[in-house]
N, C-alpha and C positions, 0 to 999 in steps of 0.2 A: 451712274446713270439715273433716270428718275425711278422713283418707286412704282412697283408694277400696280397695274389696276386691278380692281377685284379678282379678274380672271387670270391674273398672273402675267398680262402681258403689257409691255410699256406701250402705251397708246393714248391719244385723247379720248377722253371720256364724252358720252352725249351729255348736252345741256341737262344740269341737274341730275345726272347719271341716271337719266331715264331709260327703263327697258321696256321697250315696246313690242319685243317678242319672249314673253315670260315663258311661254311653252313651246317654243321653236327655238332652240339652242344655234341649229344650223343657220336659220335665217338672222338670228341675233349677231352672229359671228360676222357674216357678210355685212349688215349693217355696221359693226364696229368697224371693220376693215375700210369699208368706203368713208365712214366719217373720218378715220384717222388720216385717210389718204388726203381728203379734202381739206381737213383743218391744218394738215402739214403744209399743203400747197398754199394755203391763205397766210399761214405764218411766214414763209418764204417771200411770199409777195410783199407783206408788211414790212421784213427786214430789207428787202432790195430797196423799198421807197420808189422815187421817181428819178433817175438819172437820166432822163431823156430830154426833158424840157423845163425842168426846173432846177435852179442851182441850191445847194445846201439843202438837198430833200433825199439823200439816197444812202444807202449803207447804214441802215438803223441798228447796228450791231450791239446796241445797250439792251435790245429787245432779244429776249431768248424763248426758246422752243421748250414749254414746261414738260413735255411728253419724252423730251430726250435729254433732260438736265436732273441731275440729283437736288431735289426740292426740300429735303428733309430741314435743312436750315433756313429756309424760306419764311419771311413773314408777310403775313396777310395784311390787306388794306381794303376796307370796305368803301367803296366809292360810289356815293349815292347822290341822286338828284330827284326833284319832282317831277311827276309822270304828266302833268298838265304842261300843254305846250307853251314853253317860255316866250316864243317869238311875237305869239298873239299880243301878249301885254307888253313887249318891248316896242312893237310897231304900232299898235292900235289902243293901248290902254294907257300911255302916257308914262311909260316907265324908261324912258331914254332915247328910244329910236325915233327915227323920222319916217313920215310918210307925204306924198305929194301934197296934200291937202291940210296937214296938221290934224287930221282926224283924231279925236278921241272918243272911245267907245266906252260905255258902262260895263260894269262886270257881267251883267246878265248876257249882253251881246257877245263878250268873249267867251262865255259859257256856251252860248248858242252856236257859235262858229265852231268852237273845238268838237260839238257834238255832231253838227250838221252840215258844216260849210256855209251856214247862212247866219245873219243875224236874226234877232227874235221877231222882227217885222218881215224877214225873207229876203233881205238883201244878200246876194252871192258874193263870193270872194273876188269874182271877176268884176263886179261893180265898187268894189272898194280901191281906194287910191294906190298907187304904186308905192314901193318903198324903196330905201336907199340901204345898200350894204354898208355897215359902219366900218370894215377892212378896206373894201375896194373903192367904194364910192358908186358902185354900179346901180343902176336904177333898174327895177323890174317888176312884173306882177309877184303877189304873194306866192310864194311856194313851199314845199314841194307839190307838185301837181298829183292827180290821181284821186280815186274815190275816197280815201282816206288820208291822202297825201299829207295834209297840216297836222296830223297827229304824228310828231315827228320827233317825240322824246323816247324812242324805241319802246312803246307802249301804245296801242291801238285798242280801241273799243268798237262793239257794235250794241246798238240798244232795242230791244223788244217793248212795244207800249200797247195798250189796249185801245178799244175805240175811242176812248175819251182822252187818250195822250198820256195817260199815267204810265210809268215805267213799271215793267213786270220783270225784267231781267237785263243785266250788264254783263257782257263778256269781254273780260279784260285779257289780252294777250300781249307776251313778248317774245313769243317763239320765232326764230329766225327762219327765213325762207329756205336758206342753204340745207337745214336739216330735214324740211319736208320734201325738198327736191330730192335729197339722199334716200329718203325713206321711200319716195315714190319708185325711184330706179330699182329698189329691192323688191317691194311688193304693193302694187297701186290698191290691192284689196286691203291691206292693212291700213292705208291712207283712208279709205272710204270707212271702214270699221272705226277709226279714231274719230273723223269727222261726225260720223253719226253720234257715238257716244258723247262726245266732247260738247258739241253743240245741242244735244238732245233733240236731234232731227232724224228719225229714222227713215224719211223720205228722201233723204239724199241718194242719188244713183251714181254709179262708177262714171258714166257717161257724162254727167255734170262736171266733172273734174279734168276731163280731155282738153287738150289744146285743140282747137278746130282750125281747119284752112280756110281763111276768109273766103277764098276764090271758089272752093267745092261746097263748103259746110261739112266736110267730113274730117275725122280725128287725123292728125298729123302723127305719123310715126317717128319716134325718136330712133337714129341709128345706133345710139349708144346703148338701148335696150332691146330694141326690136318691138317695142310696144307703145302704144299711144302715148305721146308726150303729155307733160303735167301743164295746167293752166293755174298759175298762181293767183290770178284775178279771175278764178272761176265764180259762179253765182253764188255760192255759199261762202266766199271769202272776198267780198266786194262791197265797199262801201259801209257806212256807219248804222245802218238801220237794218234789223233783223225782223223778217216775217217767215210766215210759213211756207213761201214759195220761193224765197231767196235771202241773201244777207246773213252775215256772220262775221266773227273776228276769229279766224282759225290760226293764222301766223302773220307777221308784220308784212305790210304792202307798200308803206311807204318808200319812195326809192332811197332816202339815206339809210332807211332802218334795216341793216344786214350786219350779220356777223363778221364776214370779210371786212367791212368798212370799220367796224369797231376795234378789229385787230390792226388794220392799216392805222388808223388814228393812233392807237396806243403805241405802235411802233415808231411813229413820227414824232410822238410827245416825248420819247426817251431822249431827244437831243437837247441839252442846255443852249439857251439863246442869251445874247447879249441884254436884252429886255429884262431878264431875270424871271422870276416865277412868283411873284407877288400879287400880279393882276391877271385874270384868267382871259379877260378880252384883249389886253395888249398881248399878250402871249400866242394866243390863236391868229391874231394878226399878223404877227411875226413869222410863224411856225406853218400858217396856212394849212392846217388839218381841219377837217369837220366844218361846220357852219356857225359863225358868230350868232350871239344872242339867244341860242338855245339853252335851255337848262342843262343839258347832257354834255354837249361836245366841249364847250370851253372849260367846264369843270372836271371833266374827265381828263382832259389835256394837262390842266393846271396840275390835277393830282398825281397823274403818272410823272409828270417831270418833277414834281417835289419829292417823289419816290426815288427817281434816279439822281436828282440833285438837291438834298435836302437844304432848305432856307438856312439852317444853322450849320455852318462849315464845320464844325466839331463832329458832326454826324457823318457815318461813312456813307459813300456814294452806293447805289444798287443798281445792278442790272435788273429789269423790270419785264413783266408779262401779265397777262390775263391769266389768272390761276386756273387749273384743270379741276373741274371742267368750264372751260370758256363759255360764256354765256351772258345773256341779260337777264334780270331777274326782278320780279314783282315783289315788293316788301309789303308785309301786314299793314294794312291800314291804322290809323290813329283813330279809333273809335270813341274817345272821349268826349267828343261834342256831338255825337249822335243821339238822338231821342226817338223810341218807337211809340206807336200809341198805347201799347199793353205793357211797356217797361221791360220787353224782352230785350236782351243784349243784340243789339245789331251785327255783334261779331258772329252770331248764329248763322246770320244770312250771307255770311261770306264763306265760299265753298273753294277749297284748290282743287280743280280739277285735274291738272296735271303739274308736275314738280313737286316740291314737299318744302316744309317750313324749314327744315334744317338739313344740314349735310355734313359728313365726315370725311375727311380727306383719306386717300390709302394708307397715309401713315397713322391713322387714327386719331387726328386732331379735328376738333369742331372748326368748321370754317364760319367766318362771320355772316352774319344777316340770313335772309329768308330766300329760297331757291325756287320761288313759285314761277310757273312758266305760264299757266292759264287758271284764272279764277272768274267764278261768277258771284254777283251780288243779286240775290233773288228772295223774295218773300214767299214761303210756301203758302198755296192756295187755301189750305185752312186757317190761316191767320185772319182771312177777310178783309187784308187791306194790301196796299202794294208800297213798293219802293217809294212813289212819290208821298205817301203818307209819313215817310220817315224825315225826321228834320236833321239837319248838321247846323251848329250854332244857331238854332233858332228858325233856319230857313229851310222850307220844304225842298226835297230834292226833285227839281224839275230836269236837271241834267245830268248826265253821267260824270261830266268834267267834275261836278261838286264832289264826287267820291274820289275821282282821280286826284283832286287837289289835296286829298288826305292821306295819301300814300307815295313812298319813293321808289325809285328804280336804283338798281345796283349793278355793277359790274365788280368782281372779286380781282384786285390787283394782287401781284406778289413781288417782293424784293428779295435780291440776293446779294448781301453785302459784298463790296469789292475794295481792294486794298488801294484803288486810285481812284479819282473825281472824273468823269466824263468830260471830255474836252467840249469847249463851248464854240458853235458854230454860229454864223452870220445868219439873219434872217433869210427866209426862203425868197428867192426872186427867179426871174427869167434870165437865161444864159444869151449871150450873143449869138451862138449857132445853136439852132433848135434841131434836135433829132427826131427821126420818126419813131412815134411811141405806140407800140402794140397795145391794146385795150382788152379785147375779148375775142374768144373764139367759139364758133358755133357750127353745128352741121347745118348745111344749107337749107335744108326742108325747115327745121325748126325755126332759123332766123327768118326766112321768109314770112313763116306763119306769124311770127312775134311781131314782126316790124311792119307787116300789114294789116295787124288787127289794131283799130283805132280804139282808145281808152276814153271814155266820156269823162269830164270832171269840171266841178263847179269854178274853176278858174277859167275855163272857156279857152284854153290853148290847146293846140294840136298836141296830142300825145299817143304813142303807141306802146304796145305790149312788151316790147324788148326792154324798156326802162324796168320790168319788173322780172329780167332774167336773173341768173346768178353767174358768178365766175366759177361755178364747179367746170372741171375740165371735161370736155367732151371725149368720148372713147372710141379709138380705133383699134382693129386687131392686127397682129402682126401676119402680113401676108395680103392685106387689102390694098387695092389699087384705085387710084383715080376717085377717091372719096371726096365729094363736093362738100365745101366747108367755107365758110365766110370769116373772115378776120377783120375785125374793126380797128380802125388806128387813127392816130393824130399824125398827119403828113405836113412837112415843111413846104412841099412842093407836090402839089397835083396834076401837075402838066405831063408826067410820065410815070407809068407802073413802076411801084417799088419792088424790090425783091424780098421773098418771105424763105424762112429756113428754120429748122428745128434743131435743138442741140441733141448730142447724144448718137448721131449717126444713125444710118438705116433708114432715112426717111427723105424722099425727093417731094418737092413742090413745083406744080406749075401754077403761075398768077394767070388768070384768064381776063379780068377787067375789074373794075371799082366803079362805084356812085357814092353820092354823099347820101347820107341817112341821118336823121335826127334822132337822138333818143338819149336818155339819161343813163350813162352807164353806171351799174349799179353802185350805190354809195354817193351819187351825186344829186344834190337837191335840184337841179334845172337841167332839162334836155339840151343839146347842142349838136352841131353838125359833125359828124365823124365820117371817115372814108370806110365804106364796106367793101372789103378786097376779096373777090370770089377766087377760091383757089381749089387745085386738084391735090389731094393728098395721096401718097403711095408709100407703104410700109414694108421693109423687106421681111421675108418671112422669118429671119433669123435675128431681127431687130430685138433689143433687150427692152422688155416689159418695164412700165413705170412712168413718172411723169417727165415730160418732155416741156422745156421753154421755147418760146417763139421769138425770133429775130425778125425785126423788120428794118430794111435800109432804103431809105429814100431814094430818089434820082439824083445822083451827084454827090451823095453823102459820103465824104472820105473816111469819116471816124467808124472804127468797128462798134456796131450797136451792142447793146446789153440784153439779154433775152429776159422776157417777162416769164418769170417761173410758172410752172405747173399749168401751162394753157392747155396741153394735151395730155391724154392718158392712153398709152399704148398698152393693150393686154396682150396674152398669148392666146391662141386659137383654143 
């Protein structure tokens, strides 16, 4: 078994082993249990992969659950990449990508786009030429969409400026949305407390964080908790600008920036491919995980693949995982190029607000790198100058992206040596027979509010709040009957209703109807049409509690489907 956590329990630790209820052990225990349940589900989903409509993309068994494995002999690997959005330079900075007009922008425009979604002269993303995916050849608007969608390296930021445009404070975050949704389910007031203290805004109210019904303007009750649901794109965690009345970067909001996605990417990357693992872009095109041209995804996939199948054939193959605690982590900036007006070290203005500079695992071993979840860069008022008076390599800081360019992001990988090498599989492709693929399960009231809430974005494309949901399993209690829920799915045939079922027994499902809805299923860069299937779920009083996978069988589908793991959480009364 795995080495016990500090509390003696075998479980997933919170990112950076963060303890958010230091004075309330009962609440902390509840959070620990919920987080472990969710991370176990994400891990099972990653190992399952996609057996429905892609070939050579399932059963990623060379990825392992670190909370259920003895990791004492495991070796760590710090996998790092630059925090600045790499796709901006790739597509618009002349770094290899193509756009429809061959446009090449100067560095300051790229910095302005990273900070604001507009070039320095005000041109928004929606007015920039379309881009071409180097793997598929698909042409599209620049994405991801959303108020901070383009900050897609698992690091997002918001900037506070004075009336002259000088930067007063930058908030950098890499906290995953799943953790904050889990924390909200335990105690919304704790979330409010942390919003206020982390962003330094006492004016934030609990009601500001509620998901509202767009048709009534009233809070939406989440049947999983019996309390108002959380809005991940609330006014204090939306967009790149921070003011006294709105804005701030509390956790990640770009649709690919989720921890479940990161686990899925790492799981898929454990499969050796016939193209080898010497070129990150070639490998990601073959394996079809993540988004090409990012600083993060191609490098992460290559690093995990090399951990499993070392280029040196004399080295042992490894099973791999994201080390416990799984998370995305900001690294300390390189301050060597910084210069302040009064010769104060710029490092003094960097504050770790959440997370830690170092971490030791349950075996007592130091883990590589830094484990920073939220940091600010801010000059104290008594200095009588601002961040914009500091230079980096001789250039005044006009954009937060200049700071982002001086630090790296990290996930921590772990390898366990194996006596045999992982088998090579062909590149991922589409099979001849497509199966119905379950995607995501919601309580009906929550889905309606999410899908009905328009999200403004500088790309100028339709987007709704469902794209900022998470794959945390909704909860039903044993004995509940006719619970309205919505299952989203990809169906090969939409002419007739599919059948829906859950594994484990004791659950019946009535399929009511379905319609097409456009959203980016968490982890995806671009939204697309999916079937939203309305169902009624009834759970027998003696049904076993725990996670349940969901089956979807399309009309005329002969092959037995694979369940999507941890779609539903059955609890006792």
